[in-house]
C-alpha positions in Angstrom: -6.6 -38.9 -96.4 -7.8 -38.4 -92.8 -11.1 -36.8 -92.2 -11.5 -34.8 -88.9 -15.2 -34.2 -89.5 -17.7 -36.1 -91.4 -19.0 -34.4 -94.6 -22.6 -34.4 -93.2 -21.4 -32.5 -90.1 -19.9 -29.8 -92.2 -23.1 -29.6 -94.3 -25.2 -29.3 -91.1 -23.0 -26.5 -89.8 -23.4 -24.7 -93.1 -27.2 -25.1 -93.1 -27.3 -23.8 -89.5 -25.1 -20.8 -90.3 -27.3 -19.9 -93.3 -30.5 -20.4 -91.3 -29.2 -18.0 -88.5 -28.1 -15.4 -91.1 -31.4 -15.2 -92.9 -33.9 -15.5 -90.1 -34.7 -11.7 -90.1 -35.6 -11.9 -86.5 -36.4 -8.7 -84.6 -34.5 -9.6 -81.5 -31.9 -6.9 -82.0 -33.9 -3.7 -82.7 -31.8 -0.7 -82.0 -32.7 2.9 -81.3 -34.0 4.7 -78.4 -36.5 3.0 -76.0 -40.0 4.3 -76.4 -41.4 6.8 -74.0 -43.5 5.4 -71.1 -47.3 5.9 -71.2 -47.1 8.0 -68.0 -44.7 10.4 -69.7 -46.9 10.6 -72.8 -49.9 11.3 -70.6 -47.9 14.0 -68.8 -47.0 15.7 -72.1 -50.6 15.7 -73.2 -51.7 17.0 -69.8 -49.2 19.8 -69.8 -50.2 20.8 -73.4 -54.0 20.8 -72.6 -53.7 22.6 -69.3 -51.3 25.3 -70.7 -52.5 26.0 -74.2 -50.0 28.8 -74.8 -47.0 26.6 -74.1 -45.0 25.5 -77.1 -42.8 22.4 -77.6 -39.8 24.1 -76.0 -41.7 25.2 -72.9 -43.1 21.7 -72.4 -39.6 20.3 -72.9 -38.2 22.7 -70.3 -40.8 21.7 -67.7 -40.1 18.0 -68.3 -36.4 18.7 -67.8 -37.2 20.2 -64.4 -38.8 16.8 -63.6 -35.7 15.0 -64.8 -37.5 13.7 -67.9 -35.4 14.0 -71.1 -37.6 14.3 -74.2 -36.8 16.1 -77.5 -39.0 18.8 -78.9 -39.6 16.6 -82.0 -40.9 13.8 -79.8 -43.2 16.2 -78.0 -44.4 17.5 -81.4 -45.1 14.0 -82.7 -47.0 13.0 -79.5 -49.2 16.1 -79.7 -49.8 15.6 -83.4 -50.7 12.0 -82.9 -53.4 13.1 -80.4 -54.7 15.9 -82.6 -53.3 18.8 -80.7 -52.0 21.7 -82.8 -48.9 23.8 -82.1 -49.2 26.4 -79.3 -50.2 29.6 -81.3 -52.9 27.8 -83.1 -54.0 25.8 -80.1 -54.1 28.7 -77.7 -56.2 31.1 -79.8 -53.7 33.8 -78.9 -54.9 37.4 -78.9 -52.4 38.8 -81.4 -51.4 42.4 -82.0 -54.8 43.8 -82.6 -57.2 43.5 -79.6 
């Protein structure tokens, strides 16, 4: 019987394979890249300076600046910073005034 590889070599290869399989490293996280701090600040600034604007209006203004952000992302940023949705935030007049 001719051995091409030593048994210890095969065992080492197997150990290395198992080690690489079960490392649970975070090197390959998928998904969208996070929004830059400047864009988050811009969203907060737009929401605070224009209290009657909703998520869609803020999204539209960002698209004009070639910044693509979903309404749900805008909503989560505003919620994270304690800003309520536009009608509640603005103190709108309503029908009776």
